[in-house]
Every structure is written in structure tokens, then in C-alpha cells.
C-alpha positions as CSV (number, residue, x, y, z in Angstrom):
1,M,0.0,0.0,0.0
2,K,1.2,3.5,-0.6
3,H,2.5,5.4,2.1
4,S,4.2,8.6,2.9
5,L,5.1,11.9,1.4
6,M,8.7,10.9,2.1
7,A,8.6,8.0,-0.3
8,I,10.2,8.3,-3.6
9,A,8.8,6.1,-6.4
10,I,11.5,4.6,-8.4
11,G,10.4,2.4,-11.3
12,I,7.1,2.4,-13.1
13,G,5.1,4.9,-11.1
14,A,4.5,5.2,-7.4
15,A,4.0,2.3,-5.2
16,S,1.7,1.3,-2.7
17,C,0.8,-0.1,0.7
18,G,3.1,0.5,3.6
19,S,3.6,-1.3,6.8
20,P,1.9,-1.1,10.2
21,S,3.3,1.8,12.2
22,T,4.4,2.3,15.7
23,S,3.1,5.0,18.0
24,S,6.2,7.1,17.5
25,D,7.0,6.4,13.9
26,A,4.8,6.8,10.9
27,S,4.1,3.9,8.8
28,G,2.7,2.9,5.6
29,G,3.4,1.0,2.6
30,G,5.0,3.8,0.7
31,P,7.1,5.8,2.9
32,V,6.3,7.9,5.7
33,S,7.5,11.0,7.3
34,P,8.8,10.3,10.8
35,T,7.1,13.4,12.0
36,G,4.1,13.9,9.9
37,G,2.7,11.8,7.1
38,S,2.2,8.1,7.2
39,A,4.8,5.9,8.5
40,A,6.5,2.9,7.2
41,G,7.3,0.0,9.4
42,G,7.2,-3.5,10.4
43,A,5.8,-3.3,13.9
44,L,2.1,-3.1,14.8
45,S,1.0,0.2,16.1
46,A,0.7,0.7,19.8
47,A,-0.9,4.1,19.3
48,G,-4.4,2.9,18.7
49,A,-5.3,2.5,22.3
50,E,-8.7,1.1,22.9
51,E,-11.3,1.2,20.2
52,P,-13.8,4.0,20.7
53,A,-17.4,2.9,21.2
54,Q,-19.6,3.7,18.3
55,A,-22.9,2.7,16.7
56,G,-22.4,2.0,13.0
57,A,-24.1,-0.2,10.5
58,G,-24.0,-3.9,10.9
59,L,-22.3,-6.3,8.5
60,G,-25.3,-7.7,6.8
61,G,-25.8,-9.1,3.4
62,A,-25.9,-12.4,1.7
63,R,-22.9,-14.1,0.2
64,A,-22.1,-12.6,-3.2
65,T,-21.7,-14.9,-6.1
66,G,-20.0,-12.6,-8.5
67,G,-18.2,-13.7,-11.6
68,A,-16.3,-16.7,-12.3
69,G,-12.7,-17.0,-11.9
70,H,-11.7,-17.1,-9.6
71,G,6.3,1.5,8.2
72,S,7.7,2.9,10.1
73,G,8.9,1.9,13.4
74,G,11.0,-1.3,13.8
75,A,10.7,-4.8,12.6
76,S,7.8,-7.0,13.1
77,A,7.9,-9.3,16.0
78,G,8.0,-12.1,13.8
79,G,5.6,-14.5,12.2
80,T,5.8,-18.1,12.7
81,S,6.5,-20.5,9.8
82,S,3.5,-22.0,8.2
83,G,2.9,-25.7,8.4
84,G,-0.2,-27.7,7.8
85,T,-3.6,-26.3,7.1
86,S,-5.7,-24.3,9.5
87,S,-8.7,-22.2,9.9
88,G,-11.8,-23.1,8.1
89,G,-11.3,-26.4,6.4
90,A,-11.2,-27.2,2.7
91,G,-14.6,-26.0,1.5
92,G,-15.2,-23.0,-0.7
93,V,-15.8,-24.1,-4.2
94,A,-14.2,-21.5,-6.6
95,A,-13.1,-21.6,-10.2
96,G,-9.5,-20.9,-9.4
97,S,-6.3,-22.9,-9.8
98,G,-6.6,-23.9,-6.2
99,S,-10.0,-25.6,-6.3
100,S,-11.9,-28.2,-8.2
101,A,-15.5,-28.4,-9.2
102,G,-16.1,-30.8,-6.3
103,G,-14.9,-28.4,-3.7
104,A,-11.6,-30.0,-2.8
105,I,-8.6,-27.7,-3.0
106,V,-6.2,-28.8,-5.7
107,A,-2.6,-27.6,-5.4
108,P,-0.7,-26.5,-8.5
109,A,1.5,-29.2,-9.9
110,G,4.6,-29.7,-7.7
111,Y,3.1,-27.7,-4.8
112,K,1.4,-28.6,-1.5
113,L,-1.1,-26.6,0.5
114,V,0.6,-25.3,3.6
115,W,-2.0,-22.8,4.9
116,H,-5.5,-21.6,4.0
117,D,-8.6,-19.9,5.3
118,E,-11.9,-20.7,3.5
119,F,-13.9,-18.5,6.0
120,E,-16.5,-21.2,6.6
121,I,-17.1,-20.4,10.3
122,D,-19.3,-17.4,11.0
123,G,-18.2,-14.9,13.6
124,P,-14.8,-13.1,14.1
125,P,-11.8,-14.2,12.0
126,N,-9.7,-16.8,13.7
127,P,-7.5,-15.1,16.3
128,A,-4.9,-17.8,15.9
129,D,-4.2,-16.4,12.4
130,Y,-5.0,-12.7,12.5
131,N,-4.3,-9.5,14.5
132,F,-6.2,-6.2,14.0
133,E,-4.5,-2.9,13.6
134,K,-6.0,-0.1,15.6
135,G,-6.6,3.6,15.1
136,F,-4.9,5.8,12.6
137,Q,-2.0,4.0,10.9
138,R,-0.4,5.5,7.8
139,N,-0.7,7.6,4.7
140,E,-2.9,10.2,6.5
141,E,-5.8,8.0,5.7
142,A,-9.3,9.0,6.9
143,Q,-10.4,5.8,8.6
144,W,-10.1,4.6,12.1
145,Y,-9.2,1.0,12.1
146,Q,-11.1,-1.3,14.5
147,S,-12.0,-5.0,14.7
148,A,-15.7,-4.2,14.8
149,N,-15.8,-3.7,11.0
150,T,-14.8,-7.2,10.2
151,T,-16.8,-10.5,10.4
152,V,-16.9,-13.9,8.7
153,Q,-20.4,-14.6,7.4
154,D,-21.8,-16.8,4.6
155,G,-18.4,-18.1,3.6
156,L,-16.8,-14.7,3.3
157,L,-14.4,-12.5,5.3
158,V,-16.1,-9.1,5.1
159,I,-14.2,-5.9,5.8
160,E,-16.7,-3.1,5.9
161,A,-16.0,0.6,5.5
162,R,-18.5,2.9,7.3
163,K,-19.1,6.6,7.4
164,E,-19.4,7.3,11.1
165,T,-17.7,9.6,13.6
166,V,-15.5,8.2,16.4
167,Q,-13.4,10.0,18.9
168,N,-9.6,9.8,18.7
169,P,-8.3,8.9,22.1
170,N,-4.8,10.0,21.1
171,Y,-5.9,13.5,20.3
172,T,-3.6,16.2,21.8
173,G,-4.1,19.1,19.5
174,S,-0.5,19.1,18.5
175,G,2.1,16.8,16.9
176,D,1.5,14.8,13.7
177,W,-1.7,13.9,11.9
178,K,-2.4,11.0,14.2
179,T,-2.7,13.3,17.3
180,T,-4.1,16.5,15.7
181,R,-7.4,14.9,14.5
182,K,-10.0,15.1,17.2
183,T,-12.2,12.6,15.4
184,A,-12.3,10.2,12.5
185,E,-15.2,10.4,10.1
186,Y,-14.9,6.9,8.8
187,T,-14.1,3.4,10.2
188,S,-12.8,0.2,8.7
189,S,-10.5,-2.7,9.5
190,S,-6.9,-3.9,8.7
191,L,-5.9,-7.5,9.5
192,T,-2.4,-8.9,9.6
193,T,-1.0,-12.4,10.1
194,S,2.1,-11.0,11.8
195,G,3.2,-13.3,14.7
196,H,0.9,-16.1,13.5
197,Q,1.5,-17.0,9.9
198,S,4.5,-16.1,7.8
199,F,5.9,-17.7,4.6
200,Q,9.0,-17.7,2.5
201,Y,8.3,-18.4,-1.2
202,G,5.3,-20.1,-2.7
203,H,2.1,-19.6,-4.7
204,F,-0.3,-17.3,-2.9
205,E,-3.9,-16.9,-3.9
206,M,-6.9,-14.8,-2.8
207,R,-10.4,-14.8,-4.3
208,A,-12.2,-11.5,-3.5
209,R,-14.5,-8.8,-4.6
210,I,-13.2,-5.3,-4.0
211,P,-15.0,-1.9,-3.8
212,T,-13.9,0.5,-6.5
213,E,-15.8,3.7,-5.7
214,A,-14.1,7.0,-5.1
215,G,-12.0,7.1,-2.0
216,M,-11.8,3.3,-1.6
217,W,-8.3,1.8,-1.1
218,P,-8.4,-2.0,-0.6
219,A,-5.2,-4.0,-0.5
220,W,-3.7,-7.5,0.0
221,W,0.0,-7.2,0.6
222,S,3.0,-8.7,2.5
223,L,5.9,-7.4,4.6
224,G,9.1,-9.2,5.6
225,V,9.3,-10.2,9.2
226,S,12.7,-8.5,9.8
227,G,14.0,-5.0,9.1
228,Q,12.7,-1.5,9.1
229,W,10.3,-0.5,6.3
230,P,11.0,-0.5,3.4
231,S,14.2,-2.5,3.9
232,N,12.0,-5.4,5.1
233,G,10.5,-5.6,1.6
234,E,6.9,-4.9,0.6
235,I,4.8,-6.7,-2.0
236,D,1.4,-5.4,-3.0
237,I,-0.3,-8.4,-4.5
238,M,-3.6,-6.6,-4.8
239,E,-4.1,-2.9,-4.4
240,F,-6.7,-0.5,-5.9
241,Y,-7.2,3.2,-5.8
242,Q,-8.3,6.0,-8.1
243,S,-9.6,3.7,-10.8
244,K,-6.6,1.5,-11.2
245,L,-5.2,-1.8,-10.0
246,L,-1.6,-1.8,-8.8
247,A,0.9,-4.6,-8.4
248,N,4.1,-3.4,-6.6
249,V,7.3,-4.5,-5.1
250,A,9.4,-2.2,-2.9
251,C,12.9,-2.4,-1.2
252,G,15.0,0.0,0.8
253,T,17.4,2.7,-0.3
254,A,20.3,4.5,1.5
255,T,17.7,7.0,2.9
256,A,15.5,5.8,5.7
257,Y,11.8,5.4,4.9
258,Q,12.4,6.0,1.2
259,A,11.6,3.1,-1.1
260,K,12.7,1.9,-4.5
261,W,9.6,0.7,-6.3
262,D,8.9,-1.6,-9.2
263,S,5.2,-0.7,-9.8
264,S,2.7,-1.7,-12.5
265,T,-0.8,-0.3,-12.9
266,K,-3.9,-1.4,-14.9
267,A,-6.9,0.9,-15.5
268,L,-10.2,-0.3,-14.2
269,S,-11.8,0.8,-17.5
270,S,-9.7,-1.7,-19.4
271,L,-11.1,-4.7,-17.4
272,G,-14.7,-4.6,-18.6
273,A,-18.0,-3.0,-17.6
274,N,-19.0,-5.6,-15.0
275,W,-15.5,-6.3,-13.5
276,A,-16.1,-4.5,-10.2
277,S,-19.3,-6.4,-9.4
278,Q,-17.5,-9.8,-9.7
279,F,-15.1,-11.9,-7.7
280,H,-11.6,-12.2,-9.0
281,V,-8.5,-14.2,-8.2
282,W,-5.2,-12.5,-7.3
283,T,-2.0,-14.6,-7.2
284,M,1.7,-14.2,-6.3
285,D,4.3,-16.6,-7.4
286,W,7.5,-15.9,-5.4
287,D,10.7,-17.9,-5.4
288,D,14.4,-17.0,-4.8
289,Q,14.7,-15.4,-8.2
290,T,11.4,-13.7,-9.1
291,I,8.1,-12.3,-7.9
292,V,5.2,-12.5,-10.4
293,L,1.9,-10.8,-9.6
294,S,-1.3,-11.7,-11.5
295,V,-5.1,-11.3,-11.5
296,D,-7.4,-13.9,-13.1
297,G,-4.3,-15.5,-14.7
298,Q,-3.2,-12.3,-16.3
299,Q,0.3,-11.2,-15.3
300,L,0.5,-7.6,-14.0
301,N,4.1,-7.4,-12.9
302,S,7.2,-9.6,-12.8
303,T,10.2,-8.5,-10.6
304,S,13.6,-10.0,-10.5
305,L,14.9,-10.1,-6.9
306,A,18.4,-9.2,-8.1
307,S,17.0,-5.9,-9.3
308,M,15.4,-5.0,-5.9
309,L,18.3,-4.9,-3.4
310,N,18.6,-2.8,-0.3
311,S,21.5,-0.4,0.0
312,D,23.6,-3.0,1.7
313,G,23.3,-5.2,-1.4
314,K,21.0,-7.8,0.3
315,S,17.5,-8.9,-0.9
316,P,14.7,-8.2,1.6
317,F,12.7,-10.9,-0.2
318,K,14.8,-13.9,0.9
319,Q,13.1,-14.1,4.3
320,K,9.6,-14.9,5.6
321,A,6.8,-12.4,5.1
322,Y,3.4,-12.0,6.7
323,L,0.2,-11.0,5.0
324,L,-2.1,-7.9,5.5
325,M,-5.6,-7.3,4.2
326,N,-7.1,-3.8,4.7
327,L,-9.7,-1.4,3.4
328,A,-8.3,2.2,3.6
329,I,-10.3,5.4,2.8
330,G,-8.9,8.6,1.3
331,G,-5.5,9.7,2.5
332,Q,-2.6,10.4,0.3
333,N,-3.6,8.1,-2.5
334,G,-7.1,6.8,-2.0
335,G,-9.0,9.8,-3.4
336,D,-12.0,11.8,-2.1
337,P,-14.7,9.6,-0.5
338,S,-17.1,12.5,0.2
339,Q,-19.5,11.6,-2.7
340,T,-19.4,7.9,-2.1
341,S,-22.3,6.2,-0.3
342,F,-21.5,3.9,2.6
343,P,-21.1,1.2,3.8
344,K,-18.7,-0.4,1.3
345,R,-17.5,-4.0,1.5
346,Y,-14.3,-5.8,0.7
347,E,-15.2,-9.5,0.5
348,I,-12.7,-12.3,0.6
349,D,-13.8,-15.8,-0.3
350,Y,-10.5,-17.5,0.6
351,L,-6.8,-17.1,1.2
352,R,-4.4,-20.0,0.2
353,V,-0.7,-20.5,0.3
354,F,1.0,-23.4,-1.5
355,Q,4.7,-24.2,-1.4
356,K,6.9,-26.6,-3.5
357,Q,7.0,-30.1,-2.2
């Protein structure tokens, strides 16, 4: 995800998501200003405090059927290695490379399923797999992140963006954008597998339907478990804002919080009139040589690891990485949400990770 005003996009356009921030450092998938802007980092924010109480719309709605086809402060505390399947069983029939017509998950040739979530159990997402970010995080985004905006229902993980006012418990009237805003006018959620599930290499797959209205900024991305952003390595497998899909890879430079980007975009208008109303499958194929990002089998970006090295000459992509799924609103890249009707839903049918046998 894109991140701070400090970030410099090097490559094909600016990049994208940013990492969870700490209370003192800004964070974001693009860079962040240590004093203002969004931050970039590997550690989860401690600044969110408790989630403010609020009323807000419920997460209703039947399962969508859609189309076929499928920062800143310090390193993350870790991420355990994946092993075996967990969370939700092997249900979820979908027309992707990872499933068959009978509902069983079929691994790509030469691979085995090492972790997945089919979201078959209604209620909150499995706390053994996910954490929630809290409060303001990065990119000067408009939303307050809280767990109340996410639920599993009817076979989907639903992240709901709402227009509602909540108090900022960290408001001081001075400092950076996280403490000078008395309220947030929107709420949403951001989930991360940091400390629970992390992986090095493999075939990663998500089937989802994303909101594409003005101001919406959904993403599915990864961050390396060690190192300060962006030297821990960021991969934006799915990112959308301002009428375009993005597929990005970022590494560090000699300047802290400034990233080197290999970024590719695809205009929403080129994908067909009904594209946004359907479910689609995003994939990442990552090994010790290359990262390939695709949607519905169409390659969006291919990055050689040798071309994306940190200033010390080392690759940030030869370590485990954890996953993040979030729906941001507005901010430095999301666009103006003021004319968009709410709530909006980011719906994930499944997440799957396969690794070579």
C-alpha cells in the first residue's frame, strides 16, 4: 500500500501499501515521514489505544456470487512459519487454480497446500491467524481501524468501511496527523497475520471482490518479518485506488523510509463493464529469483529479486513475510470519499498458500 510523502517512487510509477506503524514512527506502505505523514514500518501500532465505542451499521448481506474466476517503526515481532492447514477447512468451491468443481482444494503441480482460510465459520476471524491494527496508521488516511468492522459470514471474510464519527483517544491538538485529529469520520479494518502465519516463497492466492468507488483503497500485501520498512520488503499483491489496479514491489534505499519501487498499474476501465461487481483471483508466485503478480491468470508485474536490493546489497525478499488485508479510505492516494455512499464491503472468499514439495 502506498504510504508517505517521504517516499520516492523509483520504477514504473509510485507504489503502494506501507507497513503497520508504531506509535512514535509513521508507517505505511510507501514511505512515511517520521514526523508527519504516514509511516512505514514492520511493527504493529501501539498508538491505537482502545477502540472507541460507536454505533455504526452492521455487517449484513448475503454471500455474493460474483463472476467466475476465480512502516515505520521497527521490525515486526515475527511471524511463525506455516505448516499444515488451518482455519476453516477445505470447503469453498471456486473456479480458481486452487479448487476443483467438487470443492476440494487442488494444489498447482509440484506444490502442496501449507495454509489456507476458507472462512466457513461465522463470527470473528480466527485469532490464531490474525491480528487487527487499531486507530490511525499510515498515509494520512481518513479511517479509524477497528476490529468491529470485520466479520466472517456466509463463507466470506467481510471488511466493511463505514461513514461514522468516532473520537480519537490519542488527540492532543499538536504533533503529527495522528494526534491533531479530534475525530475520525470513517471506520474500517486492517488484518495482519504477523506473529501467526509467515511464509518464504510459494504460490499465494486470494479470491475476492473489492470496492472501487471514489475514496476506496483496498489491498492485500506482504511485509518481511525482519527489518525497518521498506528494507524489510513490501509486496502489493492486490491494491486498488483512483480507478486502477496496482501490483508493486518495494525495497530499501540509502535513505530511511524512502523506497525503491517496481510498480505496475492497470486501469479499471480496461477490465470490462462488470468487472467491479464480480469476484476475481489474485496470485503471487514468489521464489528465490522472481516475484510474479497476476489477476485472473493475467500477469500484472514480474520483478527480479536481483533488481530490488537494499542499500547493503541484500535482498529483503529472501526471508519470511506475513500478510495484510485492509480497506483504507482517502488519505494520500485513496482519493476523495465524500461523494461515495456507505457502507462499502471488501469481501474475501478464501486465502491460500502453496509451497513446493
